[in-house]
N, CA, C and O of each residue as an XYZ file, in Angstrom:
616
protein
N       0.759     -1.109      0.173
C       0.091     -0.037     -0.014
C       0.751      1.523      0.004
O       1.621      1.881      0.798
N       0.462      1.928     -0.498
C       1.246      3.318     -0.686
C       1.075      4.272      0.540
O       0.117      4.133      1.299
N       2.043      5.269      0.726
C       1.851      6.023      2.295
C       0.605      7.131      1.871
O      -0.045      7.537      2.834
N       0.263      7.591      0.685
C      -0.665      8.674      0.541
C      -1.597      8.671      1.621
O      -1.794      9.745      2.189
N      -2.248      7.578      2.032
C      -3.426      7.582      3.068
C      -2.815      7.535      4.195
O      -3.750      7.941      4.886
N      -2.063      7.377      4.854
C      -0.915      7.579      6.273
C      -1.030      8.858      6.223
O      -1.684      9.536      7.016
N      -0.116      9.438      4.863
C       0.493     11.246      5.236
C      -0.991     11.989      5.125
O      -1.089     13.035      5.767
N      -2.038     11.595      4.445
C      -3.279     12.489      4.756
C      -3.931     12.357      6.084
O      -4.332     13.284      6.787
N      -3.984     11.091      6.336
C      -4.333     11.081      7.718
C      -3.553     11.730      9.157
O      -4.062     12.067     10.226
N      -1.993     11.753      8.666
C      -1.525     12.327      9.735
C      -1.293     13.926      9.316
O      -1.120     14.690     10.265
N      -1.279     14.318      8.390
C      -1.583     15.352      7.981
C      -2.986     16.217      8.480
O      -2.912     17.411      8.769
N      -3.910     15.660      8.523
C      -4.954     16.382      9.223
C      -4.790     16.381     10.616
O      -4.702     17.432     11.251
N      -4.729     14.944     11.283
C      -4.502     15.049     12.517
C      -3.541     15.898     13.124
O      -3.821     16.361     14.229
N      -2.247     16.236     12.492
C      -1.276     17.354     13.023
C      -1.774     19.050     12.849
O      -1.477     20.027     13.537
N      -2.394     18.962     11.986
C      -3.106     20.364     11.739
C      -4.135     20.796     12.426
O      -4.265     21.977     12.748
N      -5.209     19.596     12.799
C      -5.637     19.869     13.965
C      -5.258     20.044     15.181
O      -5.721     20.917     15.916
N      -4.331     19.182     15.516
C      -3.713     19.738     16.948
C      -2.773     21.378     17.066
O      -2.567     22.035     18.086
N      -2.450     21.610     15.991
C      -1.757     22.933     15.572
C      -2.369     24.378     15.827
O      -1.847     25.410     16.248
N      -4.102     23.981     15.283
C      -4.840     24.851     15.393
C      -4.424     25.847     16.194
O      -3.958     25.465     17.268
N      -4.456     27.437     15.933
C      -5.243     27.836     14.579
C      -3.555     28.454     13.926
O      -3.617     29.462     13.222
N      -2.495     27.991     14.117
C      -1.335     28.115     13.089
C      -1.384     27.460     12.261
O      -1.936     26.362     12.193
N      -0.637     28.198     11.245
C      -0.238     27.730     10.065
C       0.889     26.770     10.068
O       1.906     27.032     10.709
N       0.808     26.024      9.605
C       1.937     24.794      9.722
C       2.292     24.393      7.840
O       1.531     24.179      6.896
N       4.014     24.446      7.979
C       4.561     24.097      6.916
C       4.665     23.015      6.464
O       5.103     22.140      7.211
N       4.330     22.697      5.178
C       5.053     21.657      4.358
C       6.304     20.755      5.146
O       6.348     19.564      5.454
N       7.151     21.711      5.302
C       8.704     21.231      5.741
C       8.292     20.464      7.264
O       8.739     19.354      7.554
N       7.392     21.231      8.152
C       7.251     20.683      9.152
C       6.365     19.458      9.382
O       6.430     18.614     10.276
N       5.799     19.533      8.693
C       4.303     18.249      8.758
C       5.697     16.960      7.729
O       5.302     15.801      7.607
N       7.079     17.287      7.143
C       7.728     16.295      6.652
C       8.327     15.826      7.524
O       8.568     14.641      7.752
N       8.708     17.046      8.263
C       9.724     16.536      9.285
C       9.215     15.468     10.724
O       9.807     14.509     11.219
N       7.599     16.250     11.180
C       6.862     15.159     11.707
C       6.762     13.751     11.566
O       6.642     12.812     12.353
N       6.861     13.897     10.125
C       6.321     12.529      9.133
C       7.705     11.524      9.392
O       7.627     10.332      9.689
N       8.739     12.145      9.243
C      10.303     11.556      8.796
C       9.907     11.165      7.421
O      10.143      9.986      7.155
N       9.257     12.011      6.306
C       8.647     11.153      4.918
C       9.403     13.092      4.093
O       9.485     14.197      4.628
N       9.742     12.659      2.812
C      10.030     13.385      1.650
C       9.093     14.496      1.753
O       7.890     14.269      1.619
N       9.500     15.614      1.966
C       8.704     17.103      1.696
C       7.862     16.732      0.331
O       6.679     16.393      0.337
N       8.676     16.857     -0.821
C       7.483     16.635     -2.222
C       6.232     15.812     -1.837
O       5.091     16.272     -1.847
N       6.615     14.349     -1.442
C       5.335     13.490     -1.315
C       4.092     14.344     -0.236
O       2.871     14.302     -0.386
N       4.821     15.047      0.786
C       3.686     15.879      1.635
C       3.095     16.703      0.857
O       1.866     16.668      0.813
N       3.940     17.798     -0.075
C       3.062     18.653     -0.730
C       2.406     17.914     -1.861
O       1.567     18.683     -2.329
N       2.402     16.884     -2.454
C       1.620     16.303     -3.449
C      -0.015     15.979     -2.701
O      -1.121     16.029     -3.240
N       0.318     15.676     -1.416
C      -0.921     14.949     -0.839
C      -1.460     15.870     -0.419
O      -2.685     15.776     -0.334
N      -0.829     17.108      0.009
C      -1.444     18.513      0.675
C      -2.086     19.225     -0.571
O      -2.928     20.085     -0.314
N      -1.852     19.026     -1.618
C      -2.314     19.485     -2.981
C      -3.606     18.647     -3.260
O      -4.456     19.024     -4.067
N      -3.667     17.888     -2.791
C      -5.325     16.883     -3.000
C      -6.110     17.158     -1.872
O      -7.328     16.986     -1.857
N      -5.452     17.582     -0.924
C      -6.434     17.623      0.222
C      -6.834     19.047      0.241
O      -7.879     19.326      0.830
N      -6.026     20.150     -0.421
C      -6.503     21.558     -0.587
C      -7.646     21.700     -1.625
O      -8.435     22.644     -1.665
N      -7.626     20.546     -2.528
C      -8.581     20.906     -3.882
C      -9.492     20.336     -3.253
O     -10.545     20.683     -3.788
N      -9.788     19.328     -2.016
C     -10.945     19.036     -2.039
C     -11.708     19.583     -0.224
O     -12.449     19.267      0.707
N     -10.853     20.514     -0.740
C     -11.240     21.401      0.520
C     -11.516     21.037      1.987
O     -12.517     21.380      2.616
N     -10.231     20.106      2.566
C      -9.844     19.417      3.608
C      -9.127     20.509      4.145
O      -9.495     20.845      5.270
N      -8.064     21.246      3.567
C      -7.741     22.378      4.502
C      -7.461     23.700      3.567
O      -7.857     23.749      2.402
N      -6.856     24.593      4.097
C      -6.823     25.615      3.322
C      -5.500     26.099      3.381
O      -5.255     26.284      4.573
N      -4.558     26.386      2.711
C      -3.114     27.108      2.295
C      -2.839     28.483      1.772
O      -3.548     29.026      0.924
N      -1.838     28.993      2.284
C      -1.593     30.358      1.951
C      -0.254     30.271      1.907
O       0.468     29.815      2.793
N       0.147     30.815      0.628
C       1.528     30.874      0.064
C       2.440     31.802      0.528
O       2.014     32.817      1.079
N       3.695     31.607      0.386
C       4.591     32.454      0.603
C       5.716     32.210      1.932
O       5.490     31.216      2.623
N       6.979     33.124      2.330
C       7.317     33.021      3.631
C       6.792     32.365      4.463
O       7.024     31.227      4.870
N       5.672     33.492      4.867
C       4.691     33.241      5.957
C       3.783     32.112      6.116
O       3.272     31.758      7.178
N       3.593     31.467      4.737
C       2.577     30.589      4.497
C       2.306     29.216      5.125
O       3.262     28.853      5.810
N       1.437     28.472      5.100
C       1.386     27.418      5.354
C      -0.453     26.905      5.408
O      -1.404     27.388      4.792
N      -0.406     25.738      6.421
C      -2.037     24.832      5.723
C      -2.457     25.029      7.496
O      -1.995     25.042      8.637
N      -3.443     25.134      6.842
C      -4.828     24.794      8.348
C      -5.737     23.930      7.973
O      -5.707     23.454      6.838
N      -6.496     23.666      8.695
C      -7.289     22.258      8.596
C      -8.543     23.015      8.211
O      -8.797     23.943      8.979
N      -9.230     22.874      7.394
C     -10.683     23.614      6.819
C     -12.093     22.909      7.101
O     -13.133     23.174      6.498
N     -11.988     22.244      7.821
C     -13.345     20.889      8.395
C     -12.954     20.548      9.302
O     -11.734     20.593      9.464
N     -13.944     19.965     10.491
C     -13.430     19.381     11.887
C     -13.495     18.165     11.561
O     -14.220     17.583     10.754
N     -12.754     17.841     12.185
C     -12.523     15.980     12.138
C     -13.457     15.428     12.320
O     -13.388     14.313     11.803
N     -14.603     15.651     12.936
C     -16.090     14.778     13.000
C     -16.494     14.795     11.734
O     -17.149     13.818     11.368
N     -16.241     15.798     10.821
C     -16.687     15.599      9.148
C     -16.364     15.141      8.248
O     -16.831     14.923      7.130
N     -14.978     14.878      9.062
C     -14.055     14.109      7.565
C     -13.981     12.375      7.879
O     -13.465     11.794      8.833
N     -14.710     11.817      6.677
C     -14.438     10.760      6.799
C     -13.736      9.722      6.444
O     -13.552      9.646      5.230
N     -13.212      8.772      7.177
C     -11.974      8.184      6.674
C     -11.569      7.339      5.429
O     -10.513      7.132      4.832
N     -13.225      6.829      5.258
C     -13.379      5.710      3.860
C     -13.284      7.142      2.961
O     -12.283      7.311      2.265
N     -14.131      7.957      2.985
C     -13.588      9.189      1.957
C     -12.108      9.664      1.901
O     -11.923     10.317      0.874
N     -11.170      9.566      2.550
C     -10.111     10.113      2.655
C      -9.303      8.839      1.583
O      -8.582      8.996      0.598
N      -9.776      7.609      2.251
C      -9.048      6.529      1.807
C      -9.077      6.445      0.074
O      -8.125      6.503     -0.704
N     -10.369      6.305     -0.176
C     -10.767      6.669     -1.600
C      -9.980      7.638     -2.233
O      -9.626      7.207     -3.330
N      -9.579      8.699     -2.021
C      -9.209     10.023     -2.355
C      -7.872      9.400     -2.514
O      -7.454      9.606     -3.654
N      -7.313      8.931     -2.016
C      -5.751      9.066     -1.800
C      -5.422      7.465     -2.228
O      -4.209      7.297     -2.351
N      -6.251      6.209     -2.493
C      -5.959      4.913     -2.906
C      -6.937      4.470     -3.848
O      -7.831      3.659     -3.606
N      -6.742      4.991     -4.835
C      -7.608      4.930     -5.665
C      -8.044      3.214     -6.317
O      -7.192      2.408     -6.692
N      -9.442      2.978     -6.319
C      -9.484      1.772     -6.435
C      -8.839      0.899     -7.657
O      -8.836      1.285     -8.826
N      -8.281     -0.368     -7.190
C      -7.359     -0.642     -8.610
C      -8.418     -1.324     -9.923
O      -9.332     -2.145     -9.841
N      -7.991     -0.778    -10.811
C      -8.515     -1.321    -11.899
C      -8.701     -2.591    -12.279
O      -9.654     -3.297    -12.609
N      -6.868     -2.760    -12.071
C      -6.462     -4.483    -12.321
C      -5.530     -4.473    -11.304
O      -4.856     -3.546    -10.855
N      -5.603     -5.832    -10.959
C      -4.625     -6.298    -10.375
C      -3.821     -7.336    -11.023
O      -3.337     -8.250    -10.355
N      -3.639     -7.235    -12.391
C      -2.719     -8.183    -12.832
C      -1.453     -8.223    -12.378
O      -0.946     -9.344    -12.408
N      -0.557     -7.041    -11.825
C       0.333     -7.181    -11.491
C       0.884     -7.978    -10.294
O       2.014     -8.291     -9.918
N      -0.400     -8.185     -9.837
C      -0.463     -9.570     -8.084
C      -0.964    -10.749     -8.802
O      -1.315    -11.615     -8.001
N      -1.133    -11.115    -10.133
C      -1.330    -12.365    -10.265
C      -0.350    -13.251    -11.421
O       0.605    -12.804    -12.056
N      -0.851    -14.475    -11.457
C       0.254    -15.562    -11.865
C      -0.787    -15.844    -12.974
O      -1.963    -15.521    -12.808
N      -0.286    -16.544    -14.288
C      -1.214    -16.975    -15.366
C      -1.513    -16.095    -16.266
O      -1.137    -14.940    -16.068
N      -2.090    -16.343    -17.201
C      -2.553    -15.638    -18.318
C      -3.316    -16.674    -19.423
O      -2.897    -17.697    -19.965
N      -4.589    -15.987    -19.519
C      -5.690    -16.169    -20.733
C      -4.781    -17.202    -21.894
O      -5.214    -18.284    -22.291
N      -3.575    -16.654    -22.278
C      -2.898    -16.831    -23.430
C      -1.378    -17.804    -23.270
O      -0.624    -18.165    -24.173
N      -1.275    -18.053    -21.779
C      -0.002    -18.936    -21.456
C       0.110    -19.847    -21.845
O      -0.673    -20.797    -21.841
N       1.098    -19.749    -22.260
C       1.572    -21.191    -23.240
C       1.920    -22.496    -22.125
O       1.526    -22.057    -21.044
N       2.332    -23.530    -21.960
C       2.690    -24.441    -20.867
C       1.362    -25.695    -21.063
O       0.939    -26.149    -22.126
N       0.978    -25.988    -19.847
C       0.182    -26.892    -19.699
C      -1.650    -26.718    -20.372
O      -2.479    -27.570    -20.693
N      -1.681    -25.315    -20.360
C      -2.775    -25.240    -21.263
C      -3.777    -25.418    -19.962
O      -4.866    -24.963    -20.314
N      -3.845    -25.854    -18.718
C      -4.344    -25.811    -17.832
C      -5.791    -24.860    -17.431
O      -5.557    -23.653    -17.386
N      -6.972    -25.188    -17.192
C      -7.714    -23.993    -16.374
C      -7.168    -23.253    -15.558
O      -7.562    -22.097    -15.402
N      -6.019    -23.832    -14.782
C      -5.394    -22.504    -13.669
C      -4.609    -22.082    -14.207
O      -4.003    -21.257    -13.523
N      -4.040    -22.261    -15.662
C      -2.939    -20.859    -16.035
C      -4.655    -20.352    -16.883
O      -4.823    -19.178    -16.554
N      -5.320    -20.608    -17.377
C      -6.310    -19.573    -18.290
C      -7.049    -18.570    -17.442
O      -7.401    -17.401    -17.598
N      -7.164    -19.598    -16.349
C      -8.170    -18.685    -14.980
C      -7.975    -17.900    -13.900
O      -8.724    -17.042    -13.434
N      -6.970    -18.239    -13.557
C      -6.207    -17.575    -12.339
C      -6.216    -16.262    -12.210
O      -6.498    -15.746    -11.129
N      -5.953    -15.646    -13.142
C      -5.743    -14.192    -13.410
C      -7.360    -13.602    -12.930
O      -7.557    -12.769    -12.045
N      -8.013    -14.020    -13.450
C      -9.422    -13.231    -13.519
C     -10.133    -13.717    -12.266
O     -11.122    -13.067    -11.926
N      -9.803    -14.686    -11.585
C     -10.812    -15.518    -10.455
C      -9.371    -14.530     -9.418
O     -10.092    -13.924     -8.625
N      -8.049    -14.149     -9.093
C      -7.589    -13.553     -8.377
C      -7.728    -11.931     -8.173
O      -7.330    -11.167     -7.294
N      -8.362    -11.778     -9.208
C      -8.931    -10.195     -9.879
C      -9.862    -10.069     -9.205
O      -9.993     -9.026     -8.563
N     -10.805    -11.085     -9.132
C     -12.012    -11.106     -8.718
C     -12.588    -11.013     -6.866
O     -13.550    -10.561     -6.245
N     -11.306    -11.752     -6.573
C     -11.256    -11.509     -5.137
C     -10.365    -10.659     -4.439
O     -10.573    -10.520     -3.234
N      -9.293     -9.989     -5.023
C      -8.711     -8.999     -4.475
C      -9.949     -7.401     -4.730
O      -9.845     -6.359     -4.082
N     -10.827     -7.625     -5.633
C     -11.195     -6.964     -5.674
C     -12.708     -6.425     -4.620
O     -13.175     -5.333     -4.293
N     -13.084     -7.906     -4.361
C     -14.002     -8.168     -3.310
C     -13.292     -7.426     -1.726
O     -13.650     -6.589     -0.897
N     -12.265     -8.206     -1.927
C     -11.253     -7.652     -0.111
C     -11.453     -5.894     -0.450
O     -11.953     -5.091      0.337
N     -10.975     -5.612     -1.683
C     -10.788     -3.958     -1.972
C     -12.168     -3.393     -1.445
O     -12.227     -2.464     -0.638
N     -13.482     -4.158     -2.072
C     -14.393     -3.054     -1.395
C     -14.788     -3.489      0.184
O     -15.438     -2.825      0.991
N     -14.361     -4.433      0.311
C     -14.987     -4.760      1.999
C     -13.945     -3.792      2.661
O     -14.404     -3.148      3.604
N     -12.688     -3.578      2.359
C     -11.538     -2.632      3.010
C     -12.365     -1.244      2.761
O     -12.617     -0.574      3.762
N     -12.837     -0.738      1.387
C     -13.360      0.453      2.104
C     -14.608      0.733      2.587
O     -14.870      1.924      2.754
N     -15.645     -0.289      2.914
C     -16.748     -0.298      3.422
C     -16.265     -0.060      4.673
O     -16.615      0.968      5.254
N     -15.472     -0.884      5.220
C     -14.840     -0.736      6.798
C     -14.549      0.666      7.110
O     -15.025      1.318      8.040
N     -13.751      1.034      6.266
C     -13.062      2.673      6.576
C     -14.397      3.718      6.512
O     -14.571      4.667      7.277
N     -15.045      3.419      5.714
C     -16.360      4.341      5.519
C     -17.272      4.721      7.151
O     -18.114      5.573      7.436
N     -16.740      3.850      7.782
C     -17.663      3.687      9.392
C     -17.098      4.612      9.983
O     -17.614      4.690     11.097
N     -16.160      5.517      9.834
C     -15.234      6.058     10.913
C     -15.154      7.824     10.467
O     -15.507      8.298      9.388
N     -14.736      8.374     11.334
C     -14.613      9.820     11.199
C     -13.047     10.477     11.665
O     -12.708      9.927     12.712
N     -12.344     11.157     11.346
C     -11.041     11.563     11.650
C     -10.961     11.562     13.208
O     -10.051     11.172     13.939
N     -12.417     12.219     13.566
C     -12.760     12.206     15.251
C     -12.245     10.741     15.989
O     -11.533     10.457     16.952
N     -12.779     10.224     15.288
C     -12.876      8.604     15.637
C     -11.346      8.228     15.641
O     -10.950      7.746     16.702
N     -10.418      8.367     14.628
C      -8.602      8.214     14.640
C      -8.418      8.579     15.725
O      -8.254      7.745     16.616
N      -8.380     10.228     16.048
C      -8.203     11.222     17.038
C      -8.026     10.580     18.679
O      -7.088     10.649     19.474
N      -9.356      9.953     18.761
C      -9.834      9.429     19.940
C      -9.265      8.228     20.266
O      -9.152      7.972     21.464
N      -8.739      7.140     19.149
C      -7.845      6.179     19.769
C      -6.390      6.316     19.623
O      -5.540      5.564     20.100
N      -6.190      7.438     18.858
C      -4.648      8.124     18.984
C      -4.595      8.505     20.856
O      -3.751      7.975     21.579
N      -5.540      9.390     21.333
C      -5.488      9.708     22.665
C      -6.217      8.517     23.616
O      -6.138      8.840     24.801
N      -6.640      7.727     23.492
C      -7.039      6.988     24.377
C      -7.044      5.136     23.871
O      -7.978      4.361     24.078
N      -6.028      4.878     23.343
C      -5.340      3.333     22.705
C      -6.512      2.552     23.110
O      -7.014      2.693     24.225
N      -7.038      1.593     22.086
C      -7.997      0.450     22.504
C      -9.379      0.683     21.924
O     -10.217     -0.212     22.039
N      -9.742      2.058     21.179
C     -11.111      2.353     20.626
C     -11.487      1.424     19.440
O     -12.529      0.831     19.164
N     -10.227      1.510     18.811
C     -10.894      0.477     17.741
C     -10.681     -1.381     18.017
O     -11.167     -2.252     17.295
N      -9.949     -1.576     19.078
C     -10.129     -3.018     19.344
C     -11.203     -3.310     19.920
O     -11.517     -4.489     20.088
N     -12.064     -2.167     20.383
C     -13.304     -2.527     20.887
C     -14.102     -2.695     20.031
O     -14.876     -3.652     20.054
N     -14.086     -1.621     18.897
C     -15.102     -1.984     17.748
C     -14.626     -3.136     16.798
O     -15.296     -3.280     15.775
N     -13.825     -3.769     16.946
C     -13.397     -5.128     15.848
C     -13.930     -6.056     16.487
O     -14.263     -7.041     15.829
N     -14.215     -6.055     18.119
C     -15.082     -7.148     18.850
C     -16.387     -7.245     18.278
O     -16.857     -8.372     18.126
N     -17.181     -6.035     17.866
C     -18.269     -6.217     17.229
C     -17.920     -6.316     15.539
O     -16.875     -5.981     14.981
N     -19.128     -6.876     14.945
C     -19.705     -7.151     13.881
C     -19.814     -5.957     13.137
O     -20.666     -5.149     13.505
N     -18.950     -5.634     11.935
C     -19.425     -4.583     10.870
C     -20.102     -4.267      9.564
O     -19.995     -5.143      8.706
N     -20.629     -3.424      9.317
C     -21.243     -3.934      7.854
C     -22.850     -2.913      8.262
O     -23.788     -2.893      7.465
């Protein structure tokens, strides 16, 4: 999994904690021990979607533009980790594979792609249950998600 989702979540939580102060992308990069270019790319996406506001210039920076309770974790996940169109790079076999010509070789790619797609849909549905306020609650009082995990979701 790419870091985009984690960077987005971390950035929003950090900006909320530092309110009302403007926070530079450099400061965020240091707090995450991550490349500043990656941070700026994610901040650009968050800015375009009105999760944050930015001020350019020497004294510029970023601020949270929504309350954490109003930010759905699943929407952030969807924004930063687009659904995979093809999981082909994760599969073996090929409909045109040479070799023994077995059903496995011809059908494994499609079967695994279906499986991965269903798993991805479940993952996304799970994340859509939570807001960023829920993540903040778990950061402040670990165990929040463990308690939820004991209950069926859906």
